[in-house]
N, C-alpha and C positions, 0 to 999 in steps of 0.2 A: 231597195235593190240586195241582195244576197253578196257572198262572198265569190261566188259564180259568175264570170263573165259571160258574154254571148259566145267569143271564141271559146272559151273551156267547154262550155257546154257543147258546141259545134263537135269540137275534136274527140270529145268522149263519145257524143251520139255518132257519129262517123267511124269511130275505131271500133269500140266495144269492146276491145279487149284490154285490161287493165292487170296491171302486176302488183300484186295485194302482198304488202310487207307486214307480217306479226311478228310477236315476239313468244318464242318459246318458254315453257315453265324454267328451263334452264339458262335463260337470258341470251341463247344464241337467235340469229333472225330466221325466219321463215318466208321464202317468197313464192307466190302462186299465181300463176295467170288465172284469169275470171274472164270468160267469155260473155258474160252477162252485165257488164259492169256498165252503168248509164246514170244518166242524172234522175234524181226525183226531183228536186226544186232549185231555188235560187242558193241552199245553203247546205244540199245534201245530196251525195251520191248513194248510189244501191248494187249489190248485187245478189243473183240467187246461191243460195247453197244446193248446188245439183250433186256436188262430190266432194265438199269442201270440209271434210270431218276434223282434218289438223288446223286448218284455220279458225274455223268456230271453237274449236276447244283453246285455242290461244285466244282468241278475241273473248271468250267467258271468263279467263282468268287476268287477261289484261287487255283493255279494250282501245290501247293506241294502235293505231294503224297508218298507214300510208299505203297510196295507190298512185302508180305512173303510167301515163296513158300519152303513147308516143306514136304520132304518125310515120312508120317507118320510110316512107316515101322522101319526106322533107324533113326526115331526122329532127323534128319539132313538137313537144308537146306539153304536158304539165305534171307537175307532183300536186299530189294533193295529202296533207295531213289533217289527223282528225281523231274522232273518238267514235267507236264503231257500237251498235247495239244491235243483239242477235234478237229476230221475232222469229216466234214459232206458232204465235196465235193473236187472235184480236182483230180490231177493224183493219187499223192498218196495215197488219198482214195479209189479211182479206183483200185490201184494194192493191196490193203489191203484188200478189197472185195473180188476181185480175189482170193487171197491168202486163205481166210478163207472158200470161195465155194470148192476150190482144196482141203482144209483138211476136206469136209465134211459138213461143217455148214451149214445148210438151213433155220436156223430161219432169221426172219427179223431182219435187222443190220440198227441201227439209226443212229449210229456214229463209230469211231474208235477211241479208246484213244491210243495216243502214246506218251511213256515216256521216255524221257531222262535219264538215270540212271547217277547220279553224284557221288553216295558212294554205295558201296555193301559191305555186311560182313555176315561172317557166322551166321548161326543159330544153335546150338548143346545142346542137353539136356543133364541136369544135371546126367543123367542115366550113363554118360560116366565115371563120377567122380569116381565111383566105381572101374574101372577097366575094366568093362565090355567091350566086342567085339561087333563090328558092327553086328557080326552073332548073337550073342547071344541076342541081344536087337530086331534084325528083327524077330527071332524065337517067341521071348515073346508076342509081339504084333500081329504076326500072329497069334498063338495060340488065343491069347485072343479075336481077332475078328473071328476065327473059331468057339471059345466056345460060341458067342451071335448067331449065325447062324449055328446049326449044319444041317449038310446033311438031306436033306428030311424035312427040317422045312419052310414050306410056311407061 
């Protein structure tokens, strides 16, 4: 068994949106959302480079990476730290391209970022500190979003 638990895999697969942190050449952080974030195997996450030139350039200079995936309804998720490899050709690259095509991704994929997860930890909102249940927090945030976009509001 790898570092990724069944629940970690579930959250990543359900959410699909990962916030990817890399290090810029000047040492400052770069944070970028990646809507193709998913699980590759028990130790790896992946995302497709569709329009990620800054992220990829940073990773080619410094492969350190962190990906945060959080369910916004329940305010829980995971952070994954590891090392990234940028793939642009080869057998694994072709397998990953086929994987994304089978999932319905039709955008031009310039490269694939394969992340070896070396550390994973839970992210849990302080909203739970009050004793609120997951169902209460889910209802609160679903109601909030519904209030932003009432039915018939175009």
